All heavy atoms as a GROMACS GRO file, in nm:
protein
  632
    1MET      N    1   7.802   7.545  10.084
    1MET     CA    2   7.882   7.664  10.093
    1MET      C    3   8.028   7.628  10.107
    1MET      O    4   8.062   7.529  10.170
    1MET     CB    5   7.839   7.745  10.215
    1MET     CG    6   7.784   7.878  10.178
    1MET     SD    7   7.763   7.984  10.319
    1MET     CE    8   7.603   8.044  10.272
    2LYS      N    9   8.112   7.709  10.047
    2LYS     CA   10   8.256   7.689  10.054
    2LYS      C   11   8.317   7.777  10.162
    2LYS      O   12   8.272   7.889  10.185
    2LYS     CB   13   8.324   7.724   9.921
    2LYS     CG   14   8.276   7.639   9.805
    2LYS     CD   15   8.327   7.499   9.819
    2LYS     CE   16   8.282   7.417   9.701
    2LYS     NZ   17   8.312   7.278   9.715
    3THR      N   18   8.418   7.728  10.228
    3THR     CA   19   8.492   7.804  10.327
    3THR      C   20   8.623   7.848  10.265
    3THR      O   21   8.692   7.768  10.201
    3THR     CB   22   8.520   7.718  10.452
    3THR    OG1   23   8.396   7.672  10.504
    3THR    CG2   24   8.595   7.796  10.556
    4ILE      N   25   8.656   7.977  10.281
    4ILE     CA   26   8.782   8.028  10.229
    4ILE      C   27   8.855   8.106  10.338
    4ILE      O   28   8.794   8.156  10.432
    4ILE     CB   29   8.763   8.119  10.105
    4ILE    CG1   30   8.683   8.245  10.141
    4ILE    CG2   31   8.696   8.045   9.992
    4ILE    CD1   32   8.682   8.350  10.030
    5SER      N   33   8.986   8.114  10.322
    5SER     CA   34   9.067   8.198  10.408
    5SER      C   35   9.098   8.324  10.329
    5SER      O   36   9.128   8.317  10.209
    5SER     CB   37   9.197   8.124  10.444
    5SER     OG   38   9.282   8.210  10.516
    6LEU      N   39   9.089   8.439  10.393
    6LEU     CA   40   9.098   8.564  10.321
    6LEU      C   41   9.186   8.662  10.397
    6LEU      O   42   9.170   8.681  10.517
    6LEU     CB   43   8.956   8.621  10.305
    6LEU     CG   44   8.936   8.751  10.235
    6LEU    CD1   45   8.974   8.741  10.088
    6LEU    CD2   46   8.789   8.792  10.248
    7LYS      N   47   9.280   8.724  10.326
    7LYS     CA   48   9.361   8.829  10.387
    7LYS      C   49   9.307   8.963  10.336
    7LYS      O   50   9.292   8.984  10.217
    7LYS     CB   51   9.507   8.814  10.348
    7LYS     CG   52   9.573   8.693  10.411
    7LYS     CD   53   9.720   8.690  10.381
    7LYS     CE   54   9.781   8.570  10.448
    7LYS     NZ   55   9.927   8.567  10.434
    8ILE      N   56   9.275   9.051  10.430
    8ILE     CA   57   9.219   9.183  10.398
    8ILE      C   58   9.312   9.290  10.455
    8ILE      O   59   9.358   9.278  10.569
    8ILE     CB   60   9.078   9.198  10.460
    8ILE    CG1   61   8.984   9.091  10.406
    8ILE    CG2   62   9.021   9.335  10.432
    8ILE    CD1   63   8.846   9.092  10.470
    9ASP      N   64   9.334   9.394  10.377
    9ASP     CA   65   9.414   9.506  10.427
    9ASP      C   66   9.352   9.559  10.556
    9ASP      O   67   9.229   9.564  10.570
    9ASP     CB   68   9.418   9.620  10.324
    9ASP     CG   69   9.498   9.583  10.199
    9ASP    OD1   70   9.581   9.491  10.205
    9ASP    OD2   71   9.475   9.649  10.096
   10ASP      N   72   9.437   9.600  10.648
   10ASP     CA   73   9.389   9.649  10.778
   10ASP      C   74   9.290   9.765  10.763
   10ASP      O   75   9.189   9.770  10.833
   10ASP     CB   76   9.506   9.694  10.865
   10ASP     CG   77   9.591   9.577  10.912
   10ASP    OD1   78   9.540   9.463  10.914
   10ASP    OD2   79   9.709   9.599  10.946
   11SER      N   80   9.319   9.856  10.671
   11SER     CA   81   9.231   9.972  10.655
   11SER      C   82   9.094   9.931  10.604
   11SER      O   83   8.991   9.982  10.649
   11SER     CB   84   9.294  10.074  10.560
   11SER     OG   85   9.315  10.017  10.432
   12ILE      N   86   9.089   9.835  10.511
   12ILE     CA   87   8.962   9.786  10.459
   12ILE      C   88   8.886   9.712  10.567
   12ILE      O   89   8.765   9.730  10.583
   12ILE     CB   90   8.983   9.697  10.335
   12ILE    CG1   91   9.041   9.778  10.220
   12ILE    CG2   92   8.854   9.629  10.293
   12ILE    CD1   93   9.087   9.697  10.100
   13PHE      N   94   8.956   9.633  10.644
   13PHE     CA   95   8.891   9.560  10.753
   13PHE      C   96   8.831   9.655  10.856
   13PHE      O   97   8.716   9.639  10.898
   13PHE     CB   98   8.990   9.464  10.820
   13PHE     CG   99   8.929   9.383  10.930
   13PHE    CD1  100   8.853   9.272  10.900
   13PHE    CD2  101   8.947   9.419  11.063
   13PHE    CE1  102   8.794   9.197  11.002
   13PHE    CE2  103   8.889   9.344  11.164
   13PHE     CZ  104   8.813   9.232  11.134
   14GLY      N  105   8.909   9.756  10.894
   14GLY     CA  106   8.860   9.853  10.993
   14GLY      C  107   8.737   9.927  10.944
   14GLY      O  108   8.639   9.944  11.018
   15GLU      N  109   8.740   9.971  10.818
   15GLU     CA  110   8.626  10.041  10.760
   15GLU      C  111   8.504   9.949  10.755
   15GLU      O  112   8.391   9.990  10.787
   15GLU     CB  113   8.661  10.090  10.620
   15GLU     CG  114   8.554  10.172  10.554
   15GLU     CD  115   8.595  10.224  10.417
   15GLU    OE1  116   8.700  10.180  10.365
   15GLU    OE2  117   8.521  10.306  10.363
   16THR      N  118   8.526   9.825  10.717
   16THR     CA  119   8.418   9.727  10.710
   16THR      C  120   8.356   9.705  10.847
   16THR      O  121   8.233   9.701  10.861
   16THR     CB  122   8.469   9.593  10.652
   16THR    OG1  123   8.524   9.618  10.522
   16THR    CG2  124   8.359   9.490  10.642
   17GLU      N  125   8.438   9.692  10.948
   17GLU     CA  126   8.387   9.670  11.084
   17GLU      C  127   8.303   9.788  11.131
   17GLU      O  128   8.199   9.770  11.195
   17GLU     CB  129   8.503   9.644  11.180
   17GLU     CG  130   8.571   9.510  11.159
   17GLU     CD  131   8.478   9.392  11.179
   17GLU    OE1  132   8.417   9.379  11.287
   17GLU    OE2  133   8.464   9.312  11.083
   18LYS      N  134   8.345   9.910  11.098
   18LYS     CA  135   8.267  10.028  11.136
   18LYS      C  136   8.130  10.025  11.069
   18LYS      O  137   8.028  10.054  11.131
   18LYS     CB  138   8.341  10.156  11.097
   18LYS     CG  139   8.458  10.189  11.184
   18LYS     CD  140   8.527  10.316  11.135
   18LYS     CE  141   8.657  10.339  11.208
   18LYS     NZ  142   8.732  10.454  11.152
   19ILE      N  143   8.128   9.992  10.941
   19ILE     CA  144   8.002   9.985  10.867
   19ILE      C  145   7.914   9.875  10.924
   19ILE      O  146   7.794   9.896  10.946
   19ILE     CB  147   8.029   9.963  10.716
   19ILE    CG1  148   8.096  10.087  10.657
   19ILE    CG2  149   7.901   9.929  10.642
   19ILE    CD1  150   8.151  10.067  10.516
   20LEU      N  151   7.971   9.760  10.949
   20LEU     CA  152   7.894   9.647  11.001
   20LEU      C  153   7.829   9.678  11.136
   20LEU      O  154   7.718   9.635  11.163
   20LEU     CB  155   7.981   9.522  11.011
   20LEU     CG  156   8.021   9.459  10.878
   20LEU    CD1  157   8.123   9.347  10.901
   20LEU    CD2  158   7.900   9.406  10.804
   21SER      N  159   7.899   9.755  11.219
   21SER     CA  160   7.842   9.789  11.349
   21SER      C  161   7.720   9.879  11.336
   21SER      O  162   7.633   9.880  11.422
   21SER     CB  163   7.948   9.856  11.438
   21SER     OG  164   7.978   9.986  11.388
   22LYS      N  165   7.711   9.951  11.224
   22LYS     CA  166   7.598  10.042  11.202
   22LYS      C  167   7.482   9.975  11.128
   22LYS      O  168   7.367  10.013  11.147
   22LYS     CB  169   7.644  10.165  11.125
   22LYS     CG  170   7.739  10.250  11.206
   22LYS     CD  171   7.791  10.368  11.129
   22LYS     CE  172   7.887  10.444  11.220
   22LYS     NZ  173   7.969  10.538  11.150
   23ILE      N  174   7.511   9.878  11.043
   23ILE     CA  175   7.403   9.816  10.965
   23ILE      C  176   7.358   9.682  11.021
   23ILE      O  177   7.258   9.627  10.976
   23ILE     CB  178   7.441   9.802  10.816
   23ILE    CG1  179   7.562   9.711  10.796
   23ILE    CG2  180   7.465   9.938  10.753
   23ILE    CD1  181   7.594   9.681  10.650
   24CYS      N  182   7.429   9.632  11.117
   24CYS     CA  183   7.389   9.511  11.191
   24CYS      C  184   7.360   9.390  11.103
   24CYS      O  185   7.254   9.327  11.114
   24CYS     CB  186   7.269   9.541  11.280
   24CYS     SG  187   7.303   9.667  11.403
   25ILE      N  188   7.452   9.360  11.014
   25ILE     CA  189   7.443   9.232  10.942
   25ILE      C  190   7.574   9.158  10.964
   25ILE      O  191   7.677   9.220  10.990
   25ILE     CB  192   7.414   9.247  10.790
   25ILE    CG1  193   7.528   9.317  10.717
   25ILE    CG2  194   7.282   9.318  10.765
   25ILE    CD1  195   7.516   9.310  10.565
   26PRO      N  196   7.573   9.026  10.956
   26PRO     CA  197   7.696   8.949  10.978
   26PRO      C  198   7.802   8.981  10.872
   26PRO      O  199   7.770   9.007  10.756
   26PRO     CB  200   7.649   8.804  10.966
   26PRO     CG  201   7.502   8.806  10.985
   26PRO     CD  202   7.456   8.939  10.936
   27ARG      N  203   7.925   8.978  10.915
   27ARG     CA  204   8.038   9.005  10.825
   27ARG      C  205   8.035   8.912  10.704
   27ARG      O  206   8.057   8.953  10.590
   27ARG     CB  207   8.171   8.988  10.901
   27ARG     CG  208   8.292   9.020  10.817
   27ARG     CD  209   8.424   8.991  10.888
   27ARG     NE  210   8.430   9.051  11.020
   27ARG     CZ  211   8.454   8.983  11.131
   27ARG    NH1  212   8.474   8.852  11.126
   27ARG    NH2  213   8.458   9.044  11.247
   28ASN      N  214   8.006   8.786  10.727
   28ASN     CA  215   8.003   8.689  10.619
   28ASN      C  216   7.900   8.728  10.512
   28ASN      O  217   7.925   8.721  10.393
   28ASN     CB  218   7.972   8.549  10.675
   28ASN     CG  219   7.986   8.442  10.570
   28ASN    OD1  220   8.092   8.429  10.509
   28ASN    ND2  221   7.879   8.368  10.548
   29ARG      N  222   7.780   8.768  10.557
   29ARG     CA  223   7.673   8.810  10.464
   29ARG      C  224   7.718   8.933  10.386
   29ARG      O  225   7.698   8.944  10.267
   29ARG     CB  226   7.544   8.839  10.542
   29ARG     CG  227   7.431   8.901  10.467
   29ARG     CD  228   7.368   8.824  10.350
   29ARG     NE  229   7.393   8.683  10.344
   29ARG     CZ  230   7.423   8.615  10.230
   29ARG    NH1  231   7.431   8.677  10.115
   29ARG    NH2  232   7.444   8.486  10.233
   30TYR      N  233   7.780   9.028  10.455
   30TYR     CA  234   7.827   9.152  10.392
   30TYR      C  235   7.929   9.121  10.282
   30TYR      O  236   7.920   9.174  10.170
   30TYR     CB  237   7.888   9.243  10.499
   30TYR     CG  238   7.930   9.378  10.450
   30TYR    CD1  239   7.838   9.480  10.430
   30TYR    CD2  240   8.065   9.405  10.425
   30TYR    CE1  241   7.877   9.605  10.387
   30TYR    CE2  242   8.105   9.530  10.381
   30TYR     CZ  243   8.011   9.630  10.362
   30TYR     OH  244   8.051   9.753  10.319
   31ILE      N  245   8.025   9.035  10.312
   31ILE     CA  246   8.128   8.999  10.215
   31ILE      C  247   8.067   8.923  10.097
   31ILE      O  248   8.101   8.950   9.981
   31ILE     CB  249   8.242   8.920  10.283
   31ILE    CG1  250   8.317   9.012  10.380
   31ILE    CG2  251   8.336   8.860  10.179
   31ILE    CD1  252   8.416   8.941  10.470
   32ASN      N  253   7.974   8.833  10.125
   32ASN     CA  254   7.907   8.762  10.016
   32ASN      C  255   7.833   8.857   9.923
   32ASN      O  256   7.840   8.845   9.801
   32ASN     CB  257   7.808   8.659  10.072
   32ASN     CG  258   7.873   8.525  10.097
   32ASN    OD1  259   7.903   8.453  10.003
   32ASN    ND2  260   7.895   8.493  10.223
   33GLU      N  261   7.761   8.953   9.981
   33GLU     CA  262   7.688   9.050   9.899
   33GLU      C  263   7.784   9.138   9.819
   33GLU      O  264   7.755   9.173   9.704
   33GLU     CB  265   7.596   9.134   9.987
   33GLU     CG  266   7.479   9.056  10.041
   33GLU     CD  267   7.392   9.135  10.138
   33GLU    OE1  268   7.417   9.255  10.161
   33GLU    OE2  269   7.298   9.074  10.192
   34ALA      N  270   7.895   9.174   9.880
   34ALA     CA  271   7.994   9.257   9.810
   34ALA      C  272   8.054   9.182   9.691
   34ALA      O  273   8.068   9.237   9.582
   34ALA     CB  274   8.104   9.300   9.906
   35ILE      N  275   8.085   9.056   9.710
   35ILE     CA  276   8.141   8.976   9.601
   35ILE      C  277   8.038   8.954   9.492
   35ILE      O  278   8.068   8.963   9.373
   35ILE     CB  279   8.197   8.842   9.654
   35ILE    CG1  280   8.320   8.867   9.742
   35ILE    CG2  281   8.232   8.748   9.539
   35ILE    CD1  282   8.370   8.745   9.815
   36GLU      N  283   7.914   8.929   9.531
   36GLU     CA  284   7.807   8.911   9.433
   36GLU      C  285   7.790   9.037   9.348
   36GLU      O  286   7.779   9.030   9.225
   36GLU     CB  287   7.675   8.878   9.504
   36GLU     CG  288   7.559   8.857   9.409
   36GLU     CD  289   7.429   8.828   9.483
   36GLU    OE1  290   7.416   8.863   9.602
   36GLU    OE2  291   7.341   8.769   9.420
   37TYR      N  292   7.791   9.153   9.412
   37TYR     CA  293   7.779   9.279   9.340
   37TYR      C  294   7.897   9.299   9.245
   37TYR      O  295   7.880   9.335   9.129
   37TYR     CB  296   7.770   9.396   9.440
   37TYR     CG  297   7.772   9.530   9.373
   37TYR    CD1  298   7.657   9.582   9.314
   37TYR    CD2  299   7.888   9.606   9.366
   37TYR    CE1  300   7.657   9.705   9.252
   37TYR    CE2  301   7.891   9.729   9.303
   37TYR     CZ  302   7.775   9.778   9.246
   37TYR     OH  303   7.777   9.900   9.183
   38TYR      N  304   8.017   9.275   9.294
   38TYR     CA  305   8.138   9.293   9.213
   38TYR      C  306   8.139   9.197   9.094
   38TYR      O  307   8.180   9.234   8.984
   38TYR     CB  308   8.262   9.275   9.300
   38TYR     CG  309   8.388   9.321   9.231
   38TYR    CD1  310   8.411   9.456   9.208
   38TYR    CD2  311   8.485   9.230   9.189
   38TYR    CE1  312   8.526   9.499   9.145
   38TYR    CE2  313   8.600   9.273   9.125
   38TYR     CZ  314   8.620   9.407   9.104
   38TYR     OH  315   8.734   9.450   9.039
   39ASN      N  316   8.090   9.076   9.113
   39ASN     CA  317   8.080   8.981   9.002
   39ASN      C  318   7.987   9.034   8.893
   39ASN      O  319   8.016   9.020   8.774
   39ASN     CB  320   8.030   8.844   9.050
   39ASN     CG  321   8.136   8.764   9.122
   39ASN    OD1  322   8.255   8.793   9.111
   39ASN    ND2  323   8.094   8.664   9.196
   40LYS      N  324   7.875   9.093   8.933
   40LYS     CA  325   7.783   9.151   8.834
   40LYS      C  326   7.849   9.264   8.756
   40LYS      O  327   7.833   9.274   8.635
   40LYS     CB  328   7.656   9.202   8.904
   40LYS     CG  329   7.566   9.092   8.953
   40LYS     CD  330   7.444   9.148   9.025
   40LYS     CE  331   7.358   9.037   9.082
   40LYS     NZ  332   7.242   9.089   9.156
   41VAL      N  333   7.923   9.348   8.826
   41VAL     CA  334   7.994   9.458   8.760
   41VAL      C  335   8.095   9.402   8.660
   41VAL      O  336   8.103   9.449   8.546
   41VAL     CB  337   8.065   9.549   8.864
   41VAL    CG1  338   8.160   9.646   8.797
   41VAL    CG2  339   7.962   9.622   8.949
   42GLN      N  340   8.169   9.303   8.701
   42GLN     CA  341   8.270   9.244   8.612
   42GLN      C  342   8.205   9.178   8.490
   42GLN      O  343   8.256   9.189   8.378
   42GLN     CB  344   8.356   9.143   8.688
   42GLN     CG  345   8.446   9.206   8.791
   42GLN     CD  346   8.540   9.309   8.731
   42GLN    OE1  347   8.604   9.286   8.630
   42GLN    NE2  348   8.548   9.426   8.793
   43LYS      N  349   8.094   9.108   8.510
   43LYS     CA  350   8.024   9.046   8.397
   43LYS      C  351   7.979   9.150   8.296
   43LYS      O  352   7.990   9.130   8.175
   43LYS     CB  353   7.902   8.966   8.445
   43LYS     CG  354   7.936   8.834   8.510
   43LYS     CD  355   7.807   8.765   8.554
   43LYS     CE  356   7.835   8.636   8.625
   43LYS     NZ  357   7.711   8.568   8.668
   44ARG      N  358   7.929   9.264   8.346
   44ARG     CA  359   7.886   9.372   8.256
   44ARG      C  360   8.005   9.427   8.177
   44ARG      O  361   7.994   9.456   8.058
   44ARG     CB  362   7.821   9.486   8.336
   44ARG     CG  363   7.680   9.455   8.376
   44ARG     CD  364   7.611   9.580   8.435
   44ARG     NE  365   7.506   9.537   8.523
   44ARG     CZ  366   7.500   9.562   8.654
   44ARG    NH1  367   7.593   9.632   8.712
   44ARG    NH2  368   7.400   9.516   8.726
   45GLN      N  369   8.118   9.444   8.244
   45GLN     CA  370   8.236   9.496   8.176
   45GLN      C  371   8.288   9.398   8.071
   45GLN      O  372   8.329   9.438   7.962
   45GLN     CB  373   8.346   9.529   8.276
   45GLN     CG  374   8.313   9.652   8.358
   45GLN     CD  375   8.421   9.686   8.460
   45GLN    OE1  376   8.519   9.614   8.478
   45GLN    NE2  377   8.402   9.798   8.528
   46ILE      N  378   8.283   9.270   8.102
   46ILE     CA  379   8.324   9.166   8.006
   46ILE      C  380   8.232   9.170   7.884
   46ILE      O  381   8.278   9.166   7.769
   46ILE     CB  382   8.326   9.027   8.072
   46ILE    CG1  383   8.439   9.018   8.174
   46ILE    CG2  384   8.336   8.916   7.967
   46ILE    CD1  385   8.430   8.897   8.267
   47LEU      N  386   8.102   9.179   7.908
   47LEU     CA  387   8.004   9.185   7.799
   47LEU      C  388   8.025   9.310   7.714
   47LEU      O  389   8.021   9.305   7.591
   47LEU     CB  390   7.862   9.181   7.854
   47LEU     CG  391   7.749   9.188   7.752
   47LEU    CD1  392   7.756   9.072   7.653
   47LEU    CD2  393   7.614   9.190   7.822
   48GLU      N  394   8.050   9.422   7.779
   48GLU     CA  395   8.073   9.548   7.707
   48GLU      C  396   8.195   9.537   7.615
   48GLU      O  397   8.189   9.576   7.499
   48GLU     CB  398   8.093   9.662   7.807
   48GLU     CG  399   8.115   9.796   7.742
   48GLU     CD  400   8.137   9.908   7.843
   48GLU    OE1  401   8.102   9.891   7.962
   48GLU    OE2  402   8.189  10.013   7.802
   49LYS      N  403   8.303   9.480   7.666
   49LYS     CA  404   8.424   9.462   7.583
   49LYS      C  405   8.396   9.370   7.466
   49LYS      O  406   8.441   9.395   7.354
   49LYS     CB  407   8.538   9.406   7.668
   49LYS     CG  408   8.598   9.507   7.763
   49LYS     CD  409   8.709   9.442   7.845
   49LYS     CE  410   8.761   9.539   7.950
   49LYS     NZ  411   8.863   9.478   8.035
   50ARG      N  412   8.322   9.264   7.492
   50ARG     CA  413   8.288   9.168   7.386
   50ARG      C  414   8.202   9.233   7.278
   50ARG      O  415   8.227   9.216   7.158
   50ARG     CB  416   8.216   9.049   7.446
   50ARG     CG  417   8.182   8.941   7.348
   50ARG     CD  418   8.122   8.822   7.418
   50ARG     NE  419   8.046   8.744   7.324
   50ARG     CZ  420   7.948   8.663   7.354
   50ARG    NH1  421   7.913   8.648   7.480
   50ARG    NH2  422   7.884   8.596   7.264
   51LEU      N  423   8.102   9.310   7.320
   51LEU     CA  424   8.015   9.377   7.223
   51LEU      C  425   8.092   9.480   7.141
   51LEU      O  426   8.069   9.494   7.021
   51LEU     CB  427   7.897   9.443   7.295
   51LEU     CG  428   7.794   9.347   7.353
   51LEU    CD1  429   7.692   9.424   7.436
   51LEU    CD2  430   7.725   9.268   7.244
   52LYS      N  431   8.182   9.554   7.205
   52LYS     CA  432   8.263   9.651   7.132
   52LYS      C  433   8.351   9.581   7.029
   52LYS      O  434   8.363   9.626   6.916
   52LYS     CB  435   8.350   9.732   7.228
   52LYS     CG  436   8.275   9.840   7.299
   52LYS     CD  437   8.366   9.920   7.390
   52LYS     CE  438   8.289  10.027   7.464
   52LYS     NZ  439   8.376  10.104   7.554
   53ALA      N  440   8.412   9.470   7.067
   53ALA     CA  441   8.499   9.395   6.975
   53ALA      C  442   8.419   9.341   6.858
   53ALA      O  443   8.462   9.351   6.742
   53ALA     CB  444   8.569   9.282   7.050
   54GLU      N  445   8.301   9.285   6.886
   54GLU     CA  446   8.218   9.229   6.779
   54GLU      C  447   8.164   9.340   6.689
   54GLU      O  448   8.152   9.321   6.568
   54GLU     CB  449   8.106   9.145   6.838
   54GLU     CG  450   8.158   9.017   6.900
   54GLU     CD  451   8.050   8.934   6.969
   54GLU    OE1  452   7.933   8.976   6.970
   54GLU    OE2  453   8.085   8.828   7.022
   55SER      N  454   8.134   9.453   6.746
   55SER     CA  455   8.087   9.567   6.669
   55SER      C  456   8.195   9.614   6.572
   55SER      O  457   8.166   9.647   6.456
   55SER     CB  458   8.046   9.681   6.762
   55SER     OG  459   8.004   9.792   6.689
   56GLU      N  460   8.317   9.616   6.619
   56GLU     CA  461   8.428   9.656   6.532
   56GLU      C  462   8.446   9.558   6.416
   56GLU      O  463   8.480   9.597   6.305
   56GLU     CB  464   8.558   9.666   6.612
   56GLU     CG  465   8.569   9.792   6.696
   56GLU     CD  466   8.567   9.920   6.614
   56GLU    OE1  467   8.634   9.927   6.509
   56GLU    OE2  468   8.498  10.014   6.657
   57LEU      N  469   8.419   9.430   6.441
   57LEU     CA  470   8.434   9.328   6.337
   57LEU      C  471   8.335   9.348   6.222
   57LEU      O  472   8.367   9.321   6.107
   57LEU     CB  473   8.416   9.187   6.396
   57LEU     CG  474   8.526   9.138   6.489
   57LEU    CD1  475   8.486   9.004   6.551
   57LEU    CD2  476   8.658   9.123   6.415
   58VAL      N  477   8.214   9.394   6.254
   58VAL     CA  478   8.112   9.408   6.150
   58VAL      C  479   8.096   9.552   6.100
   58VAL      O  480   8.019   9.577   6.009
   58VAL     CB  481   7.975   9.355   6.199
   58VAL    CG1  482   7.984   9.208   6.232
   58VAL    CG2  483   7.922   9.436   6.314
   59LYS      N  484   8.169   9.643   6.159
   59LYS     CA  485   8.156   9.785   6.125
   59LYS      C  486   8.176   9.812   5.976
   59LYS      O  487   8.095   9.878   5.913
   59LYS     CB  488   8.255   9.865   6.209
   59LYS     CG  489   8.250  10.014   6.190
   59LYS     CD  490   8.352  10.077   6.284
   59LYS     CE  491   8.359  10.225   6.269
   59LYS     NZ  492   8.459  10.282   6.361
   60LYS      N  493   8.283   9.762   5.921
   60LYS     CA  494   8.315   9.787   5.781
   60LYS      C  495   8.207   9.729   5.689
   60LYS      O  496   8.159   9.795   5.597
   60LYS     CB  497   8.451   9.728   5.746
   60LYS     CG  498   8.498   9.760   5.607
   60LYS     CD  499   8.638   9.706   5.581
   60LYS     CE  500   8.680   9.735   5.439
   60LYS     NZ  501   8.811   9.679   5.409
   61ASP      N  502   8.166   9.605   5.715
   61ASP     CA  503   8.062   9.542   5.634
   61ASP      C  504   7.930   9.617   5.644
   61ASP      O  505   7.858   9.632   5.546
   61ASP     CB  506   8.043   9.396   5.674
   61ASP     CG  507   8.159   9.307   5.632
   61ASP    OD1  508   8.230   9.345   5.537
   61ASP    OD2  509   8.178   9.202   5.695
   62SER      N  510   7.898   9.664   5.763
   62SER     CA  511   7.773   9.737   5.783
   62SER      C  512   7.772   9.866   5.701
   62SER      O  513   7.670   9.902   5.641
   62SER     CB  514   7.752   9.770   5.930
   62SER     OG  515   7.736   9.653   6.005
   63MET      N  516   7.882   9.934   5.697
   63MET     CA  517   7.890  10.058   5.619
   63MET      C  518   7.878  10.028   5.470
   63MET      O  519   7.814  10.103   5.396
   63MET     CB  520   8.022  10.131   5.650
   63MET     CG  521   8.028  10.186   5.792
   63MET     SD  522   7.891  10.293   5.836
   63MET     CE  523   7.922  10.433   5.732
   64THR      N  524   7.936   9.920   5.425
   64THR     CA  525   7.926   9.880   5.284
   64THR      C  526   7.782   9.851   5.247
   64THR      O  527   7.732   9.897   5.144
   64THR     CB  528   8.015   9.757   5.255
   64THR    OG1  529   8.150   9.788   5.290
   64THR    CG2  530   8.008   9.716   5.110
   65VAL      N  531   7.713   9.776   5.331
   65VAL     CA  532   7.573   9.743   5.306
   65VAL      C  533   7.488   9.870   5.305
   65VAL      O  534   7.401   9.888   5.219
   65VAL     CB  535   7.520   9.642   5.410
   65VAL    CG1  536   7.370   9.627   5.402
   65VAL    CG2  537   7.590   9.507   5.394
   66LEU      N  538   7.513   9.959   5.399
   66LEU     CA  539   7.439  10.084   5.406
   66LEU      C  540   7.458  10.166   5.278
   66LEU      O  541   7.361  10.218   5.221
   66LEU     CB  542   7.483  10.165   5.527
   66LEU     CG  543   7.415  10.300   5.548
   66LEU    CD1  544   7.265  10.282   5.567
   66LEU    CD2  545   7.475  10.373   5.666
   67LYS      N  546   7.580  10.173   5.228
   67LYS     CA  547   7.606  10.247   5.103
   67LYS      C  548   7.537  10.181   4.985
   67LYS      O  549   7.485  10.250   4.896
   67LYS     CB  550   7.756  10.258   5.080
   67LYS     CG  551   7.823  10.356   5.174
   67LYS     CD  552   7.972  10.365   5.152
   67LYS     CE  553   8.033  10.458   5.256
   67LYS     NZ  554   8.177  10.467   5.246
   68ASP      N  555   7.532  10.049   4.984
   68ASP     CA  556   7.461   9.978   4.876
   68ASP      C  557   7.312  10.011   4.880
   68ASP      O  558   7.250  10.033   4.775
   68ASP     CB  559   7.481   9.827   4.888
   68ASP     CG  560   7.623   9.783   4.852
   68ASP    OD1  561   7.696   9.864   4.790
   68ASP    OD2  562   7.660   9.669   4.888
   69PHE      N  563   7.254  10.016   4.997
   69PHE     CA  564   7.112  10.051   5.009
   69PHE      C  565   7.086  10.195   4.964
   69PHE      O  566   6.982  10.225   4.906
   69PHE     CB  567   7.061  10.030   5.152
   69PHE     CG  568   7.020   9.889   5.182
   69PHE    CD1  569   7.089   9.814   5.277
   69PHE    CD2  570   6.912   9.832   5.116
   69PHE    CE1  571   7.051   9.684   5.305
   69PHE    CE2  572   6.872   9.701   5.144
   69PHE     CZ  573   6.942   9.627   5.239
   70GLU      N  574   7.178  10.283   4.993
   70GLU     CA  575   7.161  10.423   4.953
   70GLU      C  576   7.161  10.439   4.801
   70GLU      O  577   7.100  10.531   4.748
   70GLU     CB  578   7.272  10.509   5.014
   70GLU     CG  579   7.256  10.530   5.164
   70GLU     CD  580   7.374  10.604   5.226
   70GLU    OE1  581   7.481  10.617   5.161
   70GLU    OE2  582   7.359  10.646   5.342
   71LYS      N  583   7.227  10.347   4.731
   71LYS     CA  584   7.234  10.353   4.586
   71LYS      C  585   7.106  10.303   4.517
   71LYS      O  586   7.081  10.331   4.402
   71LYS     CB  587   7.353  10.271   4.535
   71LYS     CG  588   7.486  10.329   4.573
   71LYS     CD  589   7.598  10.238   4.527
   71LYS     CE  590   7.732  10.285   4.578
   71LYS     NZ  591   7.842  10.192   4.543
   72ILE      N  592   7.026  10.229   4.591
   72ILE     CA  593   6.904  10.172   4.534
   72ILE      C  594   6.802  10.283   4.510
   72ILE      O  595   6.775  10.365   4.597
   72ILE     CB  596   6.845  10.064   4.626
   72ILE    CG1  597   6.941   9.946   4.640
   72ILE    CG2  598   6.708  10.017   4.574
   72ILE    CD1  599   6.898   9.842   4.741
   73ASP      N  600   6.744  10.283   4.392
   73ASP     CA  601   6.642  10.381   4.357
   73ASP      C  602   6.506  10.320   4.386
   73ASP      O  603   6.461  10.230   4.316
   73ASP     CB  604   6.655  10.418   4.208
   73ASP     CG  605   6.554  10.523   4.166
   73ASP    OD1  606   6.490  10.583   4.255
   73ASP    OD2  607   6.540  10.545   4.045
   74TYR      N  608   6.442  10.368   4.491
   74TYR     CA  609   6.312  10.314   4.533
   74TYR      C  610   6.194  10.379   4.461
   74TYR      O  611   6.080  10.341   4.480
   74TYR     CB  612   6.293  10.330   4.684
   74TYR     CG  613   6.385  10.240   4.764
   74TYR    CD1  614   6.496  10.292   4.828
   74TYR    CD2  615   6.359  10.105   4.775
   74TYR    CE1  616   6.580  10.211   4.902
   74TYR    CE2  617   6.443  10.023   4.849
   74TYR     CZ  618   6.553  10.076   4.913
   74TYR     OH  619   6.635   9.996   4.984
   75ALA      N  620   6.219  10.478   4.376
   75ALA     CA  621   6.112  10.552   4.311
   75ALA      C  622   6.042  10.466   4.205
   75ALA      O  623   5.926  10.490   4.171
   75ALA     CB  624   6.167  10.678   4.247
   76ASN      N  625   6.109  10.369   4.150
   76ASN     CA  626   6.049  10.288   4.042
   76ASN      C  627   5.963  10.183   4.098
   76ASN      O  628   5.939  10.098   4.142
   76ASN     CB  629   6.158  10.227   3.952
   76ASN     CG  630   6.232  10.336   3.876
   76ASN    OD1  631   6.175  10.444   3.851
   76ASN    ND2  632   6.355  10.310   3.842
   0.00000   0.00000   0.00000
């Protein structure tokens, strides 16, 4: 495990302490879980941006291929 020094806004610290007193888990565990959750959210957002960008790259080609398929006469 790594040790870090962290500066937290007073209002966030106070709110966190109130919550911790009610849920009875160590502050360190709470902060670790919060960071883990936030990392997952950020990874999803990064993936979403990447997928949107890649989708835009193939959008024009996909429409061209679709139009080509529509021109094919499958009745024969």
